[in-house]
N, CA, C and O atoms as CSV, one atom per row, in Angstrom:
chain,resi,resn,atom,element,x,y,z
A,1,UNK,N,N,0.847,-1.177,0.000
A,1,UNK,CA,C,0.000,0.000,0.000
A,1,UNK,C,C,0.896,1.245,0.000
A,1,UNK,O,O,1.802,1.372,0.824
A,2,UNK,N,N,0.633,2.138,-0.918
A,2,UNK,CA,C,1.362,3.403,-0.990
A,2,UNK,C,C,0.468,4.510,-0.444
A,2,UNK,O,O,-0.642,4.725,-0.929
A,3,UNK,N,N,0.970,5.210,0.574
A,3,UNK,CA,C,0.213,6.290,1.196
A,3,UNK,C,C,1.004,7.582,1.022
A,3,UNK,O,O,2.210,7.631,1.265
A,4,UNK,N,N,0.302,8.616,0.599
A,4,UNK,CA,C,0.909,9.937,0.458
A,4,UNK,C,C,0.055,10.945,1.219
A,4,UNK,O,O,-1.159,10.786,1.349
A,5,UNK,N,N,0.715,11.979,1.715
A,5,UNK,CA,C,-0.009,13.047,2.390
A,5,UNK,C,C,0.383,14.374,1.743
A,5,UNK,O,O,1.566,14.677,1.588
A,6,UNK,N,N,-0.622,15.155,1.371
A,6,UNK,CA,C,-0.400,16.523,0.917
A,6,UNK,C,C,-0.308,17.330,2.191
A,6,UNK,O,O,-1.309,17.542,2.875
A,7,UNK,N,N,0.883,17.777,2.508
A,7,UNK,CA,C,1.221,18.230,3.843
A,7,UNK,C,C,1.751,19.657,3.851
A,7,UNK,O,O,2.508,20.068,2.972
A,8,UNK,N,N,1.333,20.395,4.865
A,8,UNK,CA,C,1.894,21.710,5.157
A,8,UNK,C,C,2.418,21.630,6.589
A,8,UNK,O,O,1.624,21.609,7.529
A,9,UNK,N,N,3.728,21.586,6.773
A,9,UNK,CA,C,4.275,21.416,8.120
A,9,UNK,C,C,3.922,22.544,9.083
A,9,UNK,O,O,4.062,22.375,10.295
A,10,UNK,N,N,3.476,23.672,8.584
A,10,UNK,CA,C,3.094,24.790,9.455
A,10,UNK,C,C,1.658,24.656,9.967
A,10,UNK,O,O,1.233,25.423,10.830
A,11,UNK,N,N,0.918,23.690,9.440
A,11,UNK,CA,C,-0.494,23.504,9.795
A,11,UNK,C,C,-0.622,22.436,10.882
A,11,UNK,O,O,-0.133,21.317,10.724
A,12,UNK,N,N,-1.277,22.789,11.976
A,12,UNK,CA,C,-1.459,21.850,13.090
A,12,UNK,C,C,-2.239,20.611,12.647
A,12,UNK,O,O,-1.864,19.493,12.999
A,13,UNK,N,N,-3.308,20.792,11.887
A,13,UNK,CA,C,-4.117,19.642,11.442
A,13,UNK,C,C,-3.301,18.711,10.548
A,13,UNK,O,O,-3.448,17.490,10.612
A,14,UNK,N,N,-2.458,19.286,9.731
A,14,UNK,CA,C,-1.606,18.491,8.859
A,14,UNK,C,C,-0.577,17.709,9.675
A,14,UNK,O,O,-0.343,16.530,9.411
A,15,UNK,N,N,0.027,18.350,10.648
A,15,UNK,CA,C,0.985,17.652,11.518
A,15,UNK,C,C,0.290,16.531,12.292
A,15,UNK,O,O,0.865,15.458,12.472
A,16,UNK,N,N,-0.931,16.770,12.746
A,16,UNK,CA,C,-1.680,15.737,13.472
A,16,UNK,C,C,-1.961,14.533,12.570
A,16,UNK,O,O,-1.829,13.388,13.002
A,17,UNK,N,N,-2.342,14.789,11.337
A,17,UNK,CA,C,-2.627,13.690,10.408
A,17,UNK,C,C,-1.366,12.877,10.120
A,17,UNK,O,O,-1.422,11.649,10.059
A,18,UNK,N,N,-0.243,13.547,9.945
A,18,UNK,CA,C,1.018,12.846,9.714
A,18,UNK,C,C,1.375,11.989,10.931
A,18,UNK,O,O,1.783,10.837,10.776
A,19,UNK,N,N,1.229,12.530,12.119
A,19,UNK,CA,C,1.504,11.768,13.344
A,19,UNK,C,C,0.557,10.578,13.460
A,19,UNK,O,O,0.971,9.502,13.891
A,20,UNK,N,N,-0.693,10.753,13.086
A,20,UNK,CA,C,-1.691,9.683,13.146
A,20,UNK,C,C,-1.276,8.527,12.232
A,20,UNK,O,O,-1.357,7.363,12.622
A,21,UNK,N,N,-0.831,8.852,11.018
A,21,UNK,CA,C,-0.366,7.812,10.099
A,21,UNK,C,C,0.829,7.066,10.696
A,21,UNK,O,O,0.898,5.838,10.641
A,22,UNK,N,N,1.753,7.813,11.256
A,22,UNK,CA,C,2.944,7.190,11.828
A,22,UNK,C,C,2.602,6.326,13.029
A,22,UNK,O,O,3.225,5.285,13.238
A,23,UNK,N,N,1.613,6.745,13.829
A,23,UNK,CA,C,1.166,5.920,14.960
A,23,UNK,C,C,0.620,4.587,14.480
A,23,UNK,O,O,0.684,3.590,15.199
A,24,UNK,N,N,0.083,4.567,13.269
A,24,UNK,CA,C,-0.460,3.340,12.683
A,24,UNK,C,C,0.623,2.528,11.969
A,24,UNK,O,O,0.327,1.519,11.329
A,25,UNK,N,N,1.870,2.969,12.081
A,25,UNK,CA,C,2.975,2.251,11.454
A,25,UNK,C,C,3.128,2.543,9.975
A,25,UNK,O,O,3.772,1.781,9.255
A,26,UNK,N,N,2.544,3.635,9.514
A,26,UNK,CA,C,2.616,4.010,8.100
A,26,UNK,C,C,3.532,5.221,7.951
A,26,UNK,O,O,3.308,6.262,8.569
A,27,UNK,N,N,4.551,5.074,7.135
A,27,UNK,CA,C,5.426,6.207,6.816
A,27,UNK,C,C,5.045,6.668,5.402
A,27,UNK,O,O,5.474,6.074,4.413
A,28,UNK,N,N,4.245,7.721,5.320
A,28,UNK,CA,C,3.753,8.151,4.012
A,28,UNK,C,C,4.794,8.934,3.220
A,28,UNK,O,O,5.748,9.481,3.772
A,29,UNK,N,N,4.579,8.968,1.932
A,29,UNK,CA,C,5.314,9.903,1.097
A,29,UNK,C,C,4.756,11.286,1.424
A,29,UNK,O,O,3.541,11.486,1.413
A,30,UNK,N,N,5.622,12.218,1.709
A,30,UNK,CA,C,5.171,13.557,2.092
A,30,UNK,C,C,5.324,14.494,0.911
A,30,UNK,O,O,6.421,14.700,0.392
A,31,UNK,N,N,4.206,15.052,0.502
A,31,UNK,CA,C,4.173,16.001,-0.605
A,31,UNK,C,C,3.924,17.387,-0.011
A,31,UNK,O,O,2.799,17.714,0.366
A,32,UNK,N,N,4.976,18.192,0.068
A,32,UNK,CA,C,4.847,19.541,0.608
A,32,UNK,C,C,4.367,20.465,-0.510
A,32,UNK,O,O,5.163,21.082,-1.219
A,33,UNK,N,N,3.074,20.541,-0.644
A,33,UNK,CA,C,2.466,21.255,-1.764
A,33,UNK,C,C,2.721,22.757,-1.722
A,33,UNK,O,O,2.564,23.426,-2.743
A,34,UNK,N,N,3.107,23.308,-0.577
A,34,UNK,CA,C,3.417,24.734,-0.527
A,34,UNK,C,C,4.743,25.018,-1.241
A,34,UNK,O,O,4.916,26.093,-1.817
A,35,UNK,N,N,5.673,24.070,-1.208
A,35,UNK,CA,C,6.957,24.222,-1.892
A,35,UNK,C,C,6.854,23.868,-3.368
A,35,UNK,O,O,7.537,24.456,-4.207
A,36,UNK,N,N,6.002,22.910,-3.677
A,36,UNK,CA,C,5.833,22.426,-5.047
A,36,UNK,C,C,4.334,22.345,-5.333
A,36,UNK,O,O,3.735,21.276,-5.219
A,37,UNK,N,N,3.730,23.479,-5.704
A,37,UNK,CA,C,2.270,23.511,-5.865
A,37,UNK,C,C,1.766,22.513,-6.911
A,37,UNK,O,O,2.383,22.338,-7.962
A,38,UNK,N,N,0.655,21.872,-6.615
A,38,UNK,CA,C,0.088,20.916,-7.570
A,38,UNK,C,C,-0.420,21.641,-8.813
A,38,UNK,O,O,-0.917,22.765,-8.747
A,39,UNK,N,N,-0.280,20.965,-9.936
A,39,UNK,CA,C,-0.784,21.510,-11.198
A,39,UNK,C,C,-2.309,21.436,-11.201
A,39,UNK,O,O,-2.897,20.690,-10.419
A,40,UNK,N,N,-2.937,22.197,-12.065
A,40,UNK,CA,C,-4.394,22.062,-12.197
A,40,UNK,C,C,-4.822,20.623,-12.503
A,40,UNK,O,O,-5.865,20.173,-12.026
A,41,UNK,N,N,-4.030,19.905,-13.290
A,41,UNK,CA,C,-4.372,18.505,-13.601
A,41,UNK,C,C,-4.297,17.633,-12.343
A,41,UNK,O,O,-5.162,16.785,-12.126
A,42,UNK,N,N,-3.266,17.838,-11.517
A,42,UNK,CA,C,-3.167,17.080,-10.260
A,42,UNK,C,C,-4.338,17.416,-9.345
A,42,UNK,O,O,-4.909,16.532,-8.707
A,43,UNK,N,N,-4.688,18.683,-9.283
A,43,UNK,CA,C,-5.816,19.103,-8.449
A,43,UNK,C,C,-7.119,18.477,-8.932
A,43,UNK,O,O,-7.940,18.040,-8.125
A,44,UNK,N,N,-7.309,18.433,-10.252
A,44,UNK,CA,C,-8.530,17.834,-10.818
A,44,UNK,C,C,-8.598,16.352,-10.446
A,44,UNK,O,O,-9.670,15.850,-10.106
A,45,UNK,N,N,-7.467,15.650,-10.508
A,45,UNK,CA,C,-7.444,14.226,-10.149
A,45,UNK,C,C,-7.805,14.057,-8.672
A,45,UNK,O,O,-8.597,13.181,-8.325
A,46,UNK,N,N,-7.231,14.887,-7.804
A,46,UNK,CA,C,-7.531,14.807,-6.370
A,46,UNK,C,C,-9.012,15.079,-6.121
A,46,UNK,O,O,-9.641,14.401,-5.308
A,47,UNK,N,N,-9.563,16.058,-6.810
A,47,UNK,CA,C,-10.997,16.341,-6.646
A,47,UNK,C,C,-11.823,15.108,-6.965
A,47,UNK,O,O,-12.774,14.789,-6.250
A,48,UNK,N,N,-11.459,14.410,-8.046
A,48,UNK,CA,C,-12.178,13.191,-8.415
A,48,UNK,C,C,-12.063,12.113,-7.354
A,48,UNK,O,O,-13.045,11.442,-7.036
A,49,UNK,N,N,-10.858,11.942,-6.801
A,49,UNK,CA,C,-10.660,10.935,-5.753
A,49,UNK,C,C,-11.415,11.296,-4.483
A,49,UNK,O,O,-11.948,10.424,-3.796
A,50,UNK,N,N,-11.455,12.590,-4.176
A,50,UNK,CA,C,-12.150,13.046,-2.972
A,50,UNK,C,C,-13.664,13.058,-3.150
A,50,UNK,O,O,-14.405,12.970,-2.171
A,51,UNK,N,N,-14.128,13.168,-4.400
A,51,UNK,CA,C,-15.568,13.314,-4.642
A,51,UNK,C,C,-16.066,14.670,-4.161
A,51,UNK,O,O,-17.191,14.801,-3.678
A,52,UNK,N,N,-15.210,15.674,-4.301
A,52,UNK,CA,C,-15.548,17.015,-3.825
A,52,UNK,C,C,-15.564,17.994,-4.990
A,52,UNK,O,O,-14.987,17.744,-6.048
A,53,UNK,N,N,-16.238,19.107,-4.766
A,53,UNK,CA,C,-16.183,20.201,-5.730
A,53,UNK,C,C,-14.970,21.058,-5.409
A,53,UNK,O,O,-14.442,21.006,-4.298
A,54,UNK,N,N,-14.534,21.834,-6.369
A,54,UNK,CA,C,-13.389,22.708,-6.141
A,54,UNK,C,C,-13.690,23.717,-5.032
A,54,UNK,O,O,-12.790,24.090,-4.279
A,55,UNK,N,N,-14.924,24.156,-4.925
A,55,UNK,CA,C,-15.301,25.103,-3.856
A,55,UNK,C,C,-15.107,24.483,-2.471
A,55,UNK,O,O,-14.723,25.177,-1.530
A,56,UNK,N,N,-15.369,23.193,-2.344
A,56,UNK,CA,C,-15.216,22.516,-1.054
A,56,UNK,C,C,-13.750,22.377,-0.649
A,56,UNK,O,O,-13.444,22.163,0.524
A,57,UNK,N,N,-12.862,22.498,-1.603
A,57,UNK,CA,C,-11.442,22.319,-1.350
A,57,UNK,C,C,-10.730,23.630,-1.036
A,57,UNK,O,O,-9.521,23.646,-0.808
A,58,UNK,N,N,-11.477,24.721,-1.024
A,58,UNK,CA,C,-10.892,26.040,-0.779
A,58,UNK,C,C,-10.952,26.429,0.688
A,58,UNK,O,O,-11.939,26.170,1.377
A,59,UNK,N,N,-9.885,27.051,1.147
A,59,UNK,CA,C,-9.841,27.631,2.495
A,59,UNK,C,C,-10.402,29.043,2.387
A,59,UNK,O,O,-9.706,29.970,1.972
A,60,UNK,N,N,-11.643,29.192,2.757
A,60,UNK,CA,C,-12.370,30.437,2.531
A,60,UNK,C,C,-11.984,31.572,3.477
A,60,UNK,O,O,-12.355,32.721,3.237
A,61,UNK,N,N,-11.255,31.277,4.534
A,61,UNK,CA,C,-10.846,32.321,5.465
A,61,UNK,C,C,-9.554,33.014,5.024
A,61,UNK,O,O,-9.166,34.029,5.604
A,62,UNK,N,N,-8.896,32.479,4.015
A,62,UNK,CA,C,-7.624,33.058,3.570
A,62,UNK,C,C,-7.832,34.365,2.808
A,62,UNK,O,O,-8.834,34.544,2.117
A,63,UNK,N,N,-6.884,35.255,2.944
A,63,UNK,CA,C,-6.913,36.554,2.272
A,63,UNK,C,C,-7.039,36.380,0.750
A,63,UNK,O,O,-7.788,37.105,0.094
A,64,UNK,N,N,-6.295,35.410,0.202
A,64,UNK,CA,C,-6.327,35.174,-1.247
A,64,UNK,C,C,-7.722,34.779,-1.720
A,64,UNK,O,O,-8.139,35.161,-2.814
A,65,UNK,N,N,-8.441,34.018,-0.905
A,65,UNK,CA,C,-9.805,33.641,-1.284
A,65,UNK,C,C,-10.666,34.901,-1.392
A,65,UNK,O,O,-11.386,35.092,-2.372
A,66,UNK,N,N,-10.582,35.741,-0.389
A,66,UNK,CA,C,-11.399,36.956,-0.361
A,66,UNK,C,C,-11.059,37.884,-1.521
A,66,UNK,O,O,-11.939,38.548,-2.069
A,67,UNK,N,N,-9.788,37.930,-1.893
A,67,UNK,CA,C,-9.361,38.828,-2.960
A,67,UNK,C,C,-9.579,38.252,-4.354
A,67,UNK,O,O,-9.922,38.990,-5.278
A,68,UNK,N,N,-9.386,36.960,-4.515
A,68,UNK,CA,C,-9.346,36.371,-5.855
A,68,UNK,C,C,-10.565,35.539,-6.246
A,68,UNK,O,O,-10.815,35.330,-7.433
A,69,UNK,N,N,-11.322,35.064,-5.261
A,69,UNK,CA,C,-12.386,34.097,-5.579
A,69,UNK,C,C,-13.761,34.571,-5.130
A,69,UNK,O,O,-14.705,34.564,-5.920
A,70,UNK,N,N,-13.885,34.979,-3.886
A,70,UNK,CA,C,-15.200,35.284,-3.316
A,70,UNK,C,C,-15.954,36.310,-4.158
A,70,UNK,O,O,-15.434,37.366,-4.517
A,71,UNK,N,N,-17.197,35.951,-4.455
A,71,UNK,CA,C,-18.075,36.857,-5.172
A,71,UNK,C,C,-17.849,36.929,-6.676
A,71,UNK,O,O,-18.539,37.673,-7.373
A,72,UNK,N,N,-16.903,36.173,-7.170
A,72,UNK,CA,C,-16.605,36.195,-8.608
A,72,UNK,C,C,-17.220,34.973,-9.282
A,72,UNK,O,O,-17.299,33.901,-8.683
A,73,UNK,N,N,-17.645,35.135,-10.505
A,73,UNK,CA,C,-18.208,34.035,-11.285
A,73,UNK,C,C,-17.064,33.326,-12.004
A,73,UNK,O,O,-16.786,33.601,-13.171
A,74,UNK,N,N,-16.411,32.419,-11.299
A,74,UNK,CA,C,-15.260,31.709,-11.842
A,74,UNK,C,C,-15.621,30.261,-12.131
A,74,UNK,O,O,-16.388,29.641,-11.394
A,75,UNK,N,N,-15.069,29.735,-13.197
A,75,UNK,CA,C,-15.238,28.327,-13.508
A,75,UNK,C,C,-14.209,27.482,-12.773
A,75,UNK,O,O,-13.263,28.007,-12.186
A,76,UNK,N,N,-14.401,26.190,-12.812
A,76,UNK,CA,C,-13.496,25.274,-12.123
A,76,UNK,C,C,-12.062,25.437,-12.594
A,76,UNK,O,O,-11.142,25.460,-11.777
A,77,UNK,N,N,-11.857,25.550,-13.914
A,77,UNK,CA,C,-10.496,25.694,-14.432
A,77,UNK,C,C,-9.814,26.941,-13.878
A,77,UNK,O,O,-8.633,26.903,-13.533
A,78,UNK,N,N,-10.543,28.027,-13.793
A,78,UNK,CA,C,-9.974,29.266,-13.266
A,78,UNK,C,C,-9.597,29.114,-11.795
A,78,UNK,O,O,-8.540,29.579,-11.369
A,79,UNK,N,N,-10.457,28.467,-11.027
A,79,UNK,CA,C,-10.168,28.271,-9.607
A,79,UNK,C,C,-8.975,27.343,-9.414
A,79,UNK,O,O,-8.160,27.563,-8.519
A,80,UNK,N,N,-8.865,26.316,-10.238
A,80,UNK,CA,C,-7.709,25.414,-10.145
A,80,UNK,C,C,-6.415,26.162,-10.447
A,80,UNK,O,O,-5.392,25.906,-9.811
A,81,UNK,N,N,-6.446,27.062,-11.388
A,81,UNK,CA,C,-5.262,27.888,-11.689
A,81,UNK,C,C,-4.915,28.788,-10.502
A,81,UNK,O,O,-3.741,28.982,-10.186
A,82,UNK,N,N,-5.933,29.332,-9.853
A,82,UNK,CA,C,-5.708,30.187,-8.685
A,82,UNK,C,C,-5.097,29.375,-7.548
A,82,UNK,O,O,-4.175,29.845,-6.882
A,83,UNK,N,N,-5.594,28.169,-7.320
A,83,UNK,CA,C,-5.020,27.312,-6.273
A,83,UNK,C,C,-3.568,26.992,-6.599
A,83,UNK,O,O,-2.711,27.016,-5.716
A,84,UNK,N,N,-3.290,26.693,-7.862
A,84,UNK,CA,C,-1.915,26.404,-8.271
A,84,UNK,C,C,-0.996,27.600,-7.960
A,84,UNK,O,O,0.119,27.426,-7.469
A,85,UNK,N,N,-1.476,28.795,-8.249
A,85,UNK,CA,C,-0.685,30.003,-8.015
A,85,UNK,C,C,-0.615,30.385,-6.532
A,85,UNK,O,O,0.335,31.034,-6.094
A,86,UNK,N,N,-1.632,29.974,-5.768
A,86,UNK,CA,C,-1.734,30.322,-4.345
A,86,UNK,C,C,-2.086,29.062,-3.552
A,86,UNK,O,O,-3.218,28.928,-3.086
A,87,UNK,N,N,-1.136,28.137,-3.390
A,87,UNK,CA,C,-1.453,26.834,-2.781
A,87,UNK,C,C,-1.950,26.925,-1.340
A,87,UNK,O,O,-2.513,25.961,-0.823
A,88,UNK,N,N,-1.753,28.054,-0.694
A,88,UNK,CA,C,-2.272,28.207,0.673
A,88,UNK,C,C,-3.797,28.079,0.697
A,88,UNK,O,O,-4.385,27.804,1.743
A,89,UNK,N,N,-4.427,28.277,-0.450
A,89,UNK,CA,C,-5.885,28.167,-0.538
A,89,UNK,C,C,-6.381,26.725,-0.443
A,89,UNK,O,O,-7.571,26.492,-0.233
A,90,UNK,N,N,-5.490,25.771,-0.594
A,90,UNK,CA,C,-5.874,24.361,-0.607
A,90,UNK,C,C,-6.173,23.867,0.801
A,90,UNK,O,O,-5.338,23.984,1.698
A,91,UNK,N,N,-7.360,23.318,0.990
A,91,UNK,CA,C,-7.728,22.719,2.279
A,91,UNK,C,C,-6.825,21.521,2.504
A,91,UNK,O,O,-6.497,20.797,1.565
A,92,UNK,N,N,-6.424,21.315,3.746
A,92,UNK,CA,C,-5.457,20.282,4.065
A,92,UNK,C,C,-5.768,19.651,5.407
A,92,UNK,O,O,-6.550,20.177,6.199
A,93,UNK,N,N,-5.142,18.521,5.643
A,93,UNK,CA,C,-4.284,17.685,4.811
A,93,UNK,C,C,-5.123,16.734,3.957
A,93,UNK,O,O,-6.260,16.404,4.296
A,94,UNK,N,N,-4.545,16.312,2.865
A,94,UNK,CA,C,-5.175,15.320,2.001
A,94,UNK,C,C,-4.303,14.078,2.047
A,94,UNK,O,O,-3.089,14.151,1.860
A,95,UNK,N,N,-4.935,12.933,2.301
A,95,UNK,CA,C,-4.224,11.664,2.331
A,95,UNK,C,C,-4.714,10.828,1.153
A,95,UNK,O,O,-5.916,10.696,0.921
A,96,UNK,N,N,-3.754,10.265,0.413
A,96,UNK,CA,C,-4.051,9.486,-0.792
A,96,UNK,C,C,-3.476,8.086,-0.612
A,96,UNK,O,O,-2.330,7.926,-0.193
A,97,UNK,N,N,-4.282,7.073,-0.932
A,97,UNK,CA,C,-3.841,5.683,-0.849
A,97,UNK,C,C,-3.858,5.080,-2.248
A,97,UNK,O,O,-4.887,5.060,-2.923
A,98,UNK,N,N,-2.692,4.589,-2.669
A,98,UNK,CA,C,-2.528,3.890,-3.948
A,98,UNK,C,C,-3.030,4.702,-5.145
A,98,UNK,O,O,-3.407,4.131,-6.168
A,99,UNK,N,N,-3.034,6.007,-5.020
A,99,UNK,CA,C,-3.516,6.895,-6.078
A,99,UNK,C,C,-4.919,6.512,-6.566
A,99,UNK,O,O,-5.300,6.810,-7.698
A,100,UNK,N,N,-5.678,5.845,-5.684
A,100,UNK,CA,C,-7.036,5.415,-6.028
A,100,UNK,C,C,-8.083,5.964,-5.076
A,100,UNK,O,O,-9.250,6.103,-5.443
A,101,UNK,N,N,-7.665,6.278,-3.843
A,101,UNK,CA,C,-8.596,6.768,-2.827
A,101,UNK,C,C,-7.950,7.955,-2.129
A,101,UNK,O,O,-6.732,8.005,-1.952
A,102,UNK,N,N,-8.782,8.900,-1.740
A,102,UNK,CA,C,-8.258,10.058,-1.025
A,102,UNK,C,C,-9.305,10.557,-0.043
A,102,UNK,O,O,-10.503,10.316,-0.196
A,103,UNK,N,N,-8.815,11.261,0.971
A,103,UNK,CA,C,-9.701,11.845,1.965
A,103,UNK,C,C,-9.084,13.145,2.470
A,103,UNK,O,O,-7.869,13.263,2.623
A,104,UNK,N,N,-9.952,14.109,2.722
A,104,UNK,CA,C,-9.537,15.303,3.432
A,104,UNK,C,C,-9.543,14.919,4.903
A,104,UNK,O,O,-10.603,14.680,5.482
A,105,UNK,N,N,-8.373,14.860,5.503
A,105,UNK,CA,C,-8.217,14.275,6.841
A,105,UNK,C,C,-8.524,15.284,7.945
A,105,UNK,O,O,-7.670,15.597,8.775
A,106,UNK,N,N,-9.736,15.775,7.940
A,106,UNK,CA,C,-10.230,16.685,8.979
A,106,UNK,C,C,-11.565,16.140,9.441
A,106,UNK,O,O,-12.566,16.340,8.753
A,107,UNK,N,N,-11.624,15.479,10.544
A,107,UNK,CA,C,-10.558,15.199,11.511
A,107,UNK,C,C,-9.646,14.079,11.014
A,107,UNK,O,O,-9.956,13.396,10.038
A,108,UNK,N,N,-8.536,13.904,11.689
A,108,UNK,CA,C,-7.522,12.929,11.264
A,108,UNK,C,C,-8.062,11.508,11.195
A,108,UNK,O,O,-7.562,10.698,10.414
A,109,UNK,N,N,-9.069,11.191,11.994
A,109,UNK,CA,C,-9.646,9.840,12.001
A,109,UNK,C,C,-10.307,9.472,10.681
A,109,UNK,O,O,-10.560,8.295,10.424
A,110,UNK,N,N,-10.588,10.457,9.845
A,110,UNK,CA,C,-11.158,10.164,8.522
A,110,UNK,C,C,-10.199,9.325,7.678
A,110,UNK,O,O,-10.619,8.665,6.728
A,111,UNK,N,N,-8.929,9.352,8.022
A,111,UNK,CA,C,-7.940,8.549,7.298
A,111,UNK,C,C,-8.333,7.076,7.318
A,111,UNK,O,O,-8.102,6.357,6.346
A,112,UNK,N,N,-8.927,6.625,8.423
A,112,UNK,CA,C,-9.327,5.217,8.536
A,112,UNK,C,C,-10.298,4.793,7.445
A,112,UNK,O,O,-10.380,3.607,7.122
A,113,UNK,N,N,-11.037,5.740,6.869
A,113,UNK,CA,C,-12.013,5.419,5.812
A,113,UNK,C,C,-11.347,4.859,4.566
A,113,UNK,O,O,-11.986,4.134,3.803
A,114,UNK,N,N,-10.067,5.182,4.340
A,114,UNK,CA,C,-9.417,4.757,3.098
A,114,UNK,C,C,-8.279,3.762,3.320
A,114,UNK,O,O,-7.662,3.302,2.359
A,115,UNK,N,N,-8.002,3.432,4.567
A,115,UNK,CA,C,-6.922,2.458,4.822
A,115,UNK,C,C,-7.437,1.038,4.729
A,115,UNK,O,O,-6.673,0.091,4.914
């Protein structure tokens, strides 16, 4: 089983999810998306695995959301480009198993749904 986490080490929830995986004896591949932002194509694939809309994947409290997204009539492609340019907008952490299943690990126990 291959497990990956889209991780932001500055985020408490992300650190908790990583610790939770390690407590279960899983050492995931760590994808620090803030250093290497996901492409729109990668984001589209994750959305499909999560079964979520792009709006559900946005951190609406962020300044970039208020400036670039809120109140604007944007399509999915435009929002994916904005997330790519401003990865802080991406809700986290995301845990992916075998590139076939994914979950937004909030709370961290949601990880159990895909293991």
